[in-house]
C-alpha positions in Angstrom: 33.5 -25.9 50.2 31.9 -28.1 47.6 29.3 -26.5 45.4 26.9 -28.0 42.8 24.9 -26.4 40.0 22.0 -28.5 38.7 20.7 -27.4 35.3 23.9 -25.7 34.3 23.2 -25.6 30.6 20.2 -23.3 30.9 20.1 -19.5 31.0 20.1 -19.4 34.8 22.6 -22.2 35.1 25.0 -20.3 32.9 24.4 -17.2 35.0 25.4 -19.2 38.1 28.7 -19.9 36.5 29.4 -16.3 35.8 28.3 -15.0 39.2 30.2 -17.6 41.2 33.3 -17.0 39.0 33.2 -13.2 39.5 32.3 -13.1 43.2 34.6 -14.0 46.1 32.6 -17.1 46.7 34.6 -19.9 48.5 34.7 -22.9 46.3 37.2 -25.8 46.5 35.3 -28.0 44.1 32.4 -27.3 41.7 30.2 -30.0 40.4 28.0 -29.5 37.4 24.8 -31.6 36.7 22.4 -31.7 33.8 20.0 -33.8 31.8 21.1 -36.7 29.6 21.3 -34.3 26.7 23.7 -32.0 28.7 25.8 -34.7 30.2 29.4 -34.7 28.8 29.5 -31.0 28.0 32.4 -29.0 29.3 32.3 -25.6 30.9 35.2 -23.5 32.0 35.2 -22.2 35.6 38.1 -20.1 37.1 40.5 -21.5 34.5 39.5 -25.1 34.8 37.3 -27.2 32.5 34.5 -29.1 34.3 32.4 -31.9 32.7 28.7 -32.0 33.2 27.5 -35.1 35.0 24.0 -36.6 34.4 21.7 -36.0 37.3 20.8 -39.4 38.8 19.5 -40.9 42.0 22.8 -41.8 43.6 25.3 -40.4 46.1 26.9 -37.7 43.9 25.8 -35.0 46.3 27.6 -36.6 49.3 29.9 -33.9 50.7 28.3 -31.1 48.7 27.6 -28.0 50.9 25.3 -26.1 48.6 23.4 -27.1 45.5 22.0 -24.3 43.2 19.1 -26.0 41.4 17.5 -24.5 38.2 16.2 -27.4 36.2 12.4 -27.0 36.5 9.8 -27.8 39.1 9.4 -31.4 38.1 13.1 -32.2 38.4 13.3 -30.3 41.7 10.5 -32.4 43.2 11.9 -35.6 41.9 15.5 -35.1 43.1 14.9 -33.2 46.3 15.7 -36.1 48.6 18.6 -37.3 46.5 20.2 -33.8 46.7 19.5 -33.2 50.4 19.9 -36.7 52.0 23.6 -36.2 52.9 23.1 -32.7 54.3 23.4 -30.6 51.2 21.5 -27.3 51.3 19.3 -27.2 48.2 18.6 -23.6 47.0 15.9 -24.1 44.4 15.1 -21.7 41.6 11.8 -23.4 40.5 8.3 -22.9 41.7 8.2 -26.4 43.2 8.5 -25.5 46.9 7.9 -21.8 47.2 4.6 -22.0 49.1 5.4 -25.1 51.2 5.1 -24.2 54.9 8.3 -26.1 55.8 10.4 -24.4 53.0 11.6 -20.8 53.5 11.1 -18.4 50.7 14.1 -16.0 50.9 15.2 -12.6 49.5 18.4 -11.7 51.4 17.7 -7.9 51.5 14.2 -8.6 53.0 14.1 -11.8 55.1 17.6 -13.4 55.3 17.1 -15.0 58.7 14.3 -17.2 57.3 17.1 -19.2 55.5 18.1 -20.8 58.8 14.6 -22.4 59.4 14.7 -25.1 56.8 13.6 -28.5 58.1 13.9 -30.2 54.7 17.3 -28.4 54.0 15.5 -26.7 51.0 15.4 -23.0 50.5 13.2 -21.6 47.7 14.1 -18.7 45.4 11.0 -16.6 44.8 9.5 -15.7 41.4 11.7 -13.2 39.6 9.0 -10.4 39.5 8.4 -10.9 43.2 12.1 -10.6 44.1 12.5 -7.4 42.1 9.4 -5.9 43.7 10.0 -6.8 47.4 13.5 -5.5 47.4 12.0 -2.1 46.6 9.0 -2.5 48.9 11.2 -3.3 51.9 12.4 0.3 51.9 8.9 1.7 52.1 7.7 -0.9 54.7 10.3 0.5 57.0 8.7 3.9 56.8 5.1 2.8 57.1 3.3 -0.5 56.8 2.1 -1.2 53.3 -1.5 -2.2 53.0 -1.8 -3.0 49.4 0.2 -2.9 46.1 -0.8 -2.7 42.5 1.8 -3.8 40.0 2.0 -3.8 36.2 5.0 -5.8 35.1 6.8 -5.5 31.8 8.7 -8.8 31.6 11.5 -9.6 29.2 11.9 -12.7 27.0 14.6 -13.8 29.4 11.9 -14.9 31.9 11.1 -17.8 29.6 14.7 -18.9 29.2 17.5 -18.8 26.7 15.5 -20.3 23.9 12.9 -17.6 24.3 15.5 -14.8 24.0 16.8 -16.5 20.8 13.2 -16.7 19.5 12.6 -13.0 20.0 15.9 -12.1 18.2 15.0 -14.5 15.4 11.5 -13.1 15.0 12.9 -9.7 14.2 15.2 -11.2 11.6 12.4 -13.2 10.0 10.1 -10.2 9.8 12.8 -8.0 8.3 13.5 -10.7 5.8 9.8 -10.9 4.9 9.1 -14.2 6.5 6.4 -15.3 8.9 8.0 -15.2 12.4 8.4 -18.5 14.2 6.3 -18.8 17.3 7.1 -21.5 19.8 7.9 -20.2 23.3 5.2 -17.7 23.5 1.5 -17.9 22.7 1.8 -15.1 20.1 4.5 -13.3 18.2 6.5 -11.2 20.7 8.4 -9.0 18.3 6.6 -5.7 17.8 4.0 -6.8 20.3 3.2 -7.1 24.0 1.4 -10.1 25.4 -0.7 -9.7 28.6 -0.4 -13.4 29.5 2.5 -15.0 31.4 2.0 -18.6 32.7 -1.4 -20.3 32.7 -4.8 -18.8 33.6 -6.5 -19.8 36.9 -10.2 -20.0 37.4 -10.4 -16.3 38.5 -8.7 -15.3 35.2 -5.5 -14.2 37.0 -2.4 -16.0 35.6 -0.2 -18.1 37.9 2.5 -15.5 37.5 0.2 -12.8 38.9 -0.9 -15.1 41.8 2.7 -15.9 42.6 3.2 -12.2 43.3 0.1 -12.1 45.6 1.1 -15.2 47.7 4.9 -15.0 47.7 5.0 -11.3 48.8 2.9 -12.2 52.0 5.2 -15.1 52.8 8.5 -13.2 52.2 7.5 -10.0 54.1 5.5 -11.8 56.8 2.7 -9.4 56.1 -1.0 -9.1 55.4 0.0 -7.0 52.4 -2.3 -7.5 49.3 -0.8 -7.5 45.8 -2.8 -7.2 42.6 -0.7 -7.7 39.5 -1.0 -7.6 35.7 2.0 -9.4 34.2 2.8 -8.6 30.6 5.5 -10.0 28.3 7.3 -7.3 26.3 9.8 -7.5 23.4 12.9 -6.8 25.6 15.7 -9.4 25.7 16.7 -9.1 29.4 15.6 -7.3 32.6 12.1 -7.0 33.9 10.4 -3.6 34.6 7.5 -2.9 37.0 5.2 0.0 37.6 4.2 -0.1 41.3 1.5 1.7 43.3 1.6 1.3 47.1 -0.8 2.3 49.7 0.7 2.8 53.2 -1.0 3.1 56.6 0.4 6.6 57.1 1.3 9.0 54.3 4.9 8.7 53.0 6.2 11.7 51.0 8.2 11.2 47.8 11.2 12.8 49.5 11.0 10.3 52.3 10.7 7.4 49.9 13.6 8.6 47.8 15.8 8.8 50.9 14.8 5.3 51.9 15.5 3.9 48.5 18.9 5.6 48.4 19.8 3.9 51.6 18.2 0.5 51.0 20.3 -2.6 50.6 20.3 -3.8 46.9 18.6 -0.7 45.6 20.0 2.1 43.3 17.9 5.2 43.1 18.0 6.7 39.6 15.4 9.5 39.7 16.3 12.7 38.0 13.3 13.5 35.7 14.7 16.9 34.6 17.8 15.1 33.4 15.8 12.3 31.8 17.5 9.8 34.2 15.4 6.8 35.1 15.9 3.0 35.0 15.5 1.1 31.8 16.2 -2.5 30.8 18.7 -1.3 28.2 21.1 -0.2 31.0 20.1 -2.5 33.9 20.7 -5.8 32.0 23.7 -7.6 33.6 23.6 -5.4 36.7 23.1 -6.7 40.3 20.9 -4.1 42.0 17.2 -3.3 41.6 17.0 0.2 40.2 14.2 2.6 41.2 13.0 5.8 39.7 9.9 8.0 38.8 9.1 8.2 42.5 6.0 10.4 43.1 2.8 10.9 44.9 -0.2 8.8 43.8 -2.7 11.4 42.7 -5.6 9.0 43.2 -4.7 8.0 46.8 -3.8 10.3 49.8 -1.7 7.4 51.3 -0.3 6.3 48.0 3.1 6.4 46.3 4.0 5.2 42.8 7.4 4.3 41.4 9.1 2.4 38.6 11.7 -0.3 39.2 13.8 -2.5 36.9 15.9 -5.5 37.7 17.8 -8.1 35.7 15.6 -11.2 35.8 18.4 -13.7 35.3 20.7 -12.1 37.9 18.8 -10.6 40.9 15.6 -12.3 39.8 17.2 -15.8 39.8 20.9 -16.8 40.1 22.3 -13.8 42.1 19.5 -14.1 44.7 20.3 -17.8 45.2 24.0 -17.1 45.6 23.4 -14.2 48.0 21.3 -16.7 50.2 24.3 -19.0 50.3 26.7 -16.1 51.1 24.5 -15.0 54.0 24.4 -18.6 55.4 28.2 -19.0 55.1 28.9 -15.6 56.7 26.4 -16.2 59.6 26.9 -19.9 60.4 29.1 -20.4 63.5 
């Protein structure tokens, strides 16, 4: 089994290295690719040092079984055919192909079988906020069809990459030292602040991040489900949180929902209000599952439930989801 990581020097690329190293993933040879700036760097993997190669239009992917790609939408579009032309399955972490009709958009806990229908040999990883949400929604959908969802996200700096995480840490240091904080990755200072603006605004004043949740959820769940989201950047280093309100066709009790969450694949129920036990980014960072808590009846809707969920954006929201797609394909390919 020959595996490639494209964009290995970024936050998600580094997470790929950690996850593949720690899981029982079958790798005979690992190839690392990056930009001209990253080429020549060395990274250790399972006791061996591997040198990063410059990503180029050549035959470097010949014989590669799976390529995990996290180098941005522009790079993914440019190198799609170079990566796939010899039969490599490209599992792409960018937004480049998510809504293409001939590219499956896959969350293994929700729609793993879609990964087999890939005419271009490309599989798209959904947006991180969408992944975290649909893993939890799947449990409710099995009890009663979900008509609509309202979601307020509280997204960590990690969603904007390693440099954004560094900027947040640096801003706190600068403020404590009496300096003006450096603002580069975000539209405003994030330290001691929240920013109700992630990605660019569309004509209807929703951001692209919010519209991704609307469109991607329908595609993943093969459903007429409607999602209205407000995506907010918060001064947290890692792990996204979401407040979710769902309206189902038939009433679902909190007790039924909790039982479903407790049994759901990829979900950990952490819901003991009397003991002050509920999910928080502080404890969920670096963890694989989506954590769910604060499950209760929606007081404003007789067919409504509301709950809180938290997931590590770099792991389940990105690298881990991609690796799980490959694991599913390997385990189910005859």
